C-alpha positions in Angstrom: -15.6 -1.7 24.9 -12.1 -2.7 24.1 -8.8 -0.6 23.5 -7.1 -1.8 20.6 -3.1 -0.4 19.6 -2.8 -0.1 15.7 0.8 0.4 14.9 1.9 0.6 10.8 5.1 0.6 9.3 6.5 4.2 8.0 7.5 2.3 4.3 5.8 5.1 2.5 2.2 5.8 3.5 0.5 2.7 1.7 0.5 0.4 4.8 -1.0 3.8 7.6 -3.5 4.7 4.1 -4.7 0.7 4.0 -5.5 1.1 8.3 -7.9 3.6 8.1 -11.2 2.2 7.2 -9.9 -0.7 9.8 -9.6 2.4 12.4 -12.9 3.9 11.2 -14.7 0.8 11.7 -13.0 -0.1 15.3 -14.0 3.7 16.9 -18.0 3.0 14.9 -18.0 -0.1 17.0 -17.1 2.0 20.2 -13.6 0.8 21.0 -10.8 2.9 21.9 -7.7 3.3 19.4 -4.0 4.6 20.1 -1.9 5.0 17.3 1.7 3.9 17.8 3.7 5.1 14.5 6.4 7.5 12.9 6.8 9.8 10.3 4.7 10.4 7.7 2.4 7.4 8.6 1.9 9.4 12.0 1.2 13.1 10.8 -1.2 11.1 8.3 -3.2 9.3 10.9 -3.1 12.4 13.1 -4.9 14.5 10.2 -7.3 11.3 10.1 -8.1 10.8 13.4 -7.8 14.0 15.8 -9.7 12.4 18.8 -7.4 9.3 18.8 -4.2 8.9 21.0 -1.5 8.6 19.3 2.4 7.6 20.9 5.4 8.3 18.8 7.1 4.8 17.7 10.2 4.6 15.4 11.2 1.9 13.0 13.6 1.3 10.6 14.6 3.3 7.2 13.1 1.2 4.3 16.1 -0.2 2.4 15.8 2.2 -0.9 17.8 2.0 -3.7 18.6 4.8 -6.7 17.9 2.1 -9.2 18.5 -1.9 -10.0 20.3 -2.6 -6.9 17.6 -2.7 -4.3 18.0 -6.6 -4.0 21.9 -6.4 -2.6 21.2 -3.4 -1.0 18.4 -5.3 0.9 20.6 -8.5 1.8 23.1 -5.9 2.9 20.6 -4.4 5.3 19.1 -7.8 6.9 21.8 -7.7 9.9 20.9 -3.9 11.0 17.0 -5.0 10.5 17.4 -7.6 12.7 18.9 -5.3 15.2 16.0 -3.1 14.6 13.3 -5.5 15.2 14.8 -6.2 18.9 14.9 -2.9 19.6 11.8 -2.3 18.3 10.5 -5.0 20.4 12.0 -3.5 23.7 10.4 -0.5 22.8 7.0 -2.2 22.8 7.3 -3.4 25.9 7.5 -0.2 27.6 4.6 1.2 26.0 2.6 -2.2 27.2 4.2 -1.5 30.4 2.4 1.5 30.8 -1.2 0.9 29.0 -3.5 -1.7 29.0 -4.9 -3.0 25.1 -7.0 -5.8 24.7 -5.4 -6.2 21.0 -2.4 -5.1 18.9 -2.9 -4.6 14.7 0.8 -4.8 13.5 0.8 -3.6 9.8 3.9 -5.0 8.7 5.9 -3.9 11.7 7.1 -7.7 12.9 8.2 -6.8 16.2 5.1 -5.2 17.4 3.7 -8.6 19.1 3.0 -9.7 22.8 2.6 -13.5 24.2 0.3 -12.0 26.7 -2.0 -9.8 24.2 -3.5 -11.1 21.0 -1.8 -10.1 18.0 -2.7 -9.6 14.4 -0.7 -8.9 11.4 -1.8 -7.3 8.3 0.3 -7.8 5.2 -0.1 -8.8 1.5 3.1 -10.1 0.6 3.2 -14.0 2.1 5.3 -14.9 -0.4 8.4 -12.5 -1.7 8.8 -12.0 -5.5 12.6 -12.5 -6.7 14.1 -12.7 -10.0 14.1 -16.4 -11.3 18.0 -16.6 -11.4 17.5 -16.6 -7.3 14.9 -18.9 -6.9 16.6 -20.4 -4.0 16.8 -17.1 -2.2 12.7 -16.0 -2.7 11.9 -19.9 -1.3 14.0 -19.0 1.7 12.6 -15.6 2.1 8.8 -17.3 1.7 9.6 -19.9 4.6 11.5 -17.0 7.4 8.3 -15.2 6.3 6.2 -17.7 7.6 8.2 -18.5 10.9 8.0 -15.3 11.6 4.0 -14.7 10.5 3.6 -17.7 13.4 4.5 -15.0 16.1 0.8 -13.5 15.4 -2.6 -15.0 16.2 -4.0 -14.3 12.7 -2.4 -12.7 9.4 -4.9 -10.5 7.8 -4.2 -10.1 4.0 -5.6 -7.1 2.3 -6.8 -9.2 -0.8 -9.3 -11.4 -2.4 -8.9 -15.5 -1.8 -6.2 -17.1 -4.1 -8.2 -16.8 -7.6 -8.9 -15.4 -10.6 -9.5 -11.9 -8.9 -6.6 -12.0 -6.5 -5.0 -8.1 -6.4 -1.9 -9.4 -5.2 -1.3 -12.2 -7.4 1.2 -15.0 -6.0 2.5 -12.1 -3.4 -0.5 -13.0 -1.0 -0.4 -16.9 -1.6 0.6 -19.4 0.9 3.1 -21.9 0.4 1.2 -24.5 2.3 -2.5 -25.3 2.6 -1.9 -25.6 6.5 -1.0 -21.7 6.1 -4.6 -21.0 5.5 -6.0 -21.5 8.3 -3.6 -18.7 10.2 -4.7 -16.4 7.5 -7.5 -14.4 6.8 -8.2 -12.8 3.5 -10.5 -9.5 4.1 -10.4 -8.3 0.8 -9.4 -4.6 -0.6 -8.8 -2.1 2.2 -8.8 1.1 0.7 -9.0 4.8 1.6 -10.9 5.9 -1.7 -14.7 5.3 -2.5 -16.6 5.3 -5.6 -18.6 8.5 -5.9 -21.3 9.3 -8.3 -19.0 11.7 -10.5 -18.8 12.9 -13.6 -15.6 11.4 -15.7 -14.5 15.0 -16.7 -10.9 14.7 -16.0 -8.8 13.0 -19.0 -5.5 12.1 -17.5 -4.6 11.8 -13.5 -1.0 11.3 -13.1 0.4 10.7 -9.6 3.9 11.0 -9.1 5.2 8.8 -6.3 7.8 6.7 -4.8 11.3 7.1 -2.9 13.7 9.6 -3.7 15.7 10.3 -6.0 12.8 7.9 -8.3 10.2 10.2 -7.4 11.8 12.6 -9.0 13.0 10.7 -12.0 9.7 10.3 -12.5 8.2 13.8 -12.9 11.3 14.7 -14.6 10.8 12.4 -17.4 6.8 12.2 -17.4 6.1 16.4 -17.5 8.2 17.0 -20.9 5.6 14.1 -22.6 2.5 15.1 -21.6 1.7 18.1 -24.1 2.1 14.5 -26.6 -1.7 13.5 -25.6 -4.6 15.7 -25.7 -7.1 16.7 -23.1 -7.0 18.1 -19.5 -4.8 16.8 -16.8 -3.9 17.0 -13.2 -0.5 16.2 -12.1 0.0 15.3 -8.5 3.2 15.1 -7.4 2.8 13.9 -3.7 5.3 16.4 -1.7 3.9 18.7 0.3 7.4 21.1 0.8 8.3 20.3 -3.2 9.0 23.9 -4.7 6.5 25.4 -7.7 7.0 23.5 -10.9 6.1 25.2 -14.4 3.0 23.5 -16.0 4.5 21.9 -19.9 1.0 23.0 -21.8 -2.2 25.0 -20.8 -3.9 22.2 -20.1 -2.2 20.5 -17.5 -2.6 21.6 -13.5 0.2 20.2 -11.2 -0.6 20.2 -7.7 1.9 19.5 -5.3 0.1 17.8 -2.7 -3.5 17.4 -2.2 -5.5 16.3 0.7 -7.2 12.9 1.1 -10.7 14.1 0.2 -9.6 16.1 -3.1 -7.1 13.0 -4.3 -10.3 11.0 -4.0 -12.3 13.1 -6.0 -10.0 13.1 -8.7 -9.7 10.0 -8.6 -13.1 9.5 -9.6 -13.0 12.2 -11.8 -10.6 11.0 -14.2 -10.5 8.5 -17.4 -7.3 7.7 -17.7 -4.8 7.1 -14.9 -1.5 7.3 -15.0 1.1 5.9 -11.7 3.3 3.9 -9.8 1.9 0.2 -9.2 1.9 0.4 -5.7 -0.3 -2.5 -3.8 -2.4 0.8 -1.6 -2.7 2.4 -5.1 -3.8 -0.8 -6.8 -6.9 -1.3 -4.2 -7.9 2.7 -4.6 -8.3 2.1 -8.1 -10.2 -1.2 -7.6 -12.3 0.9 -5.4 -13.1 3.6 -7.6 -13.7 0.9 -10.3 -11.3 2.5 -12.8 -10.7 1.0 -16.2 -7.9 2.4 -17.9 -4.6 3.5 -16.9 -0.9 3.0 -17.5 1.0 1.6 -14.9 5.5 2.7 -14.3 6.5 0.4 -11.7 9.5 1.8 -9.4 13.1 0.5 -10.6 14.7 -2.2 -8.5 11.2 -2.9 -6.2 10.4 -6.2 -7.3 6.8 -6.3 -6.0 6.0 -3.4 -8.2 7.7 -4.9 -11.2 6.0 -8.5 -10.4 2.1 -6.7 -10.3 2.6 -4.6 -13.6 3.3 -7.7 -15.2 0.9 -9.8 -13.5 -1.8 -7.5 -14.4 -0.5 -7.0 -18.1 -0.4 -10.7 -18.2 -4.0 -10.8 -17.1 -5.0 -8.4 -19.4 -6.2 -5.7 -16.6 -3.4 -2.9 -17.2 -0.6 -1.8 -19.2 2.6 -1.3 -17.8 6.5 0.7 -19.3 9.7 0.6 -17.8 10.7 4.3 -16.3 13.5 4.1 -18.5 11.3 3.7 -21.9 8.6 5.6 -21.0 6.8 6.4 -24.2 3.4 8.0 -22.7 1.7 9.0 -26.3 2.0 5.0 -27.0 1.3 3.9 -23.9 -1.9 5.7 -23.6 -2.8 4.4 -27.2 -1.7 0.9 -26.4 -3.8 0.6 -22.9 -7.1 1.0 -24.6 -7.7 -2.9 -25.3 -7.1 -3.5 -21.7 -9.8 -4.0 -19.3 -8.9 -3.0 -15.6 -9.5 -5.2 -12.3 -12.2 -7.6 -12.5 -15.6 -6.6 -10.5 -14.6 -7.1 -6.1 -16.0 -6.5 -2.8 -16.1 -3.0 -1.8 -14.2 -2.0 1.4 -17.4 -1.0 3.0 -18.2 -4.8 3.2 -14.9 -5.8 3.5 -14.2 -4.2 6.7 -17.6 -4.8 8.1 -17.1 -8.5 7.6 -13.2 -8.1 8.9 -14.7 -7.0 12.2 -17.2 -9.5 12.8 -15.3 -12.6 11.5 -12.2 -11.8 13.0 -11.7 -8.4 15.3 -15.1 -9.0 17.3 -13.7 -12.4 18.7 -11.0 -10.0 20.7 -12.4 -7.1 21.5 -15.9 -8.1 22.5 
């Protein structure tokens, strides 16, 4: 059977998390999988696949900002990114010189491709979103993105095709019809799964995001929890986090939980309070949650766009981190419908293998 190199970007755990169903399917079909990653992404995949071969493969730090200055900081970061991509290309050549691979799967690592080995690219961002006042930058980024994607044999988009069930909205929509031939819309790819569990937990609050925004979110949200009645669990998303006192007797605070416990909590919760990161959105769609309140990370244009897109469609309510009114938001969110019904990850990953991956590894 085939030998596959999988390499996710380490800008948060989202890239590694959505690759988990793909890796499971490859292994289930008898293929040998090597994972090249770094940081938290590497650690998470080691826990999930202890029998896989792993390569420490550094990528590049994310250009996060402590506030709304994300965009100018990102633009200033671009020269460094170009140099980092060149270094990534050299490091990949060293990896490929040591072992044989039949297929490369890169999750948002633009330098992880080969001219001699079929290479696939996973991304939900075909189309970047920027403020309307700088629309030429958005157009330039879209064209640059399209040029970079042509280095890969196919682009796999973990979203439904453009239309009423598109979870990423314009982010996954190509500019030109001809681009569709290069893209495969895989549908959602989530580690979470729907369980037959009673919704006996009133609220699940997932605190996440890069520092210092993760801490700001925590410090803003926790004092307001006593204002909403019912049982609550707060996930701080930090294995090394200090002990935090519960704001009321009905709230349980957990610094960190493993994947299985998080999946169970997602299924048990009646209402979710979280960031609008795309991987989390796929998880909520997979477990068919209908009630929630999203708080996008300030300055992260993707999360801000998704929040606005979901609110416009009547799916979920969102609030700015600078103006969180938890009790008012929970009440205002009740009329929203949740995401529309869509094919599950199990169905999507099976089809992805049969339609795309099998052609390279069998």
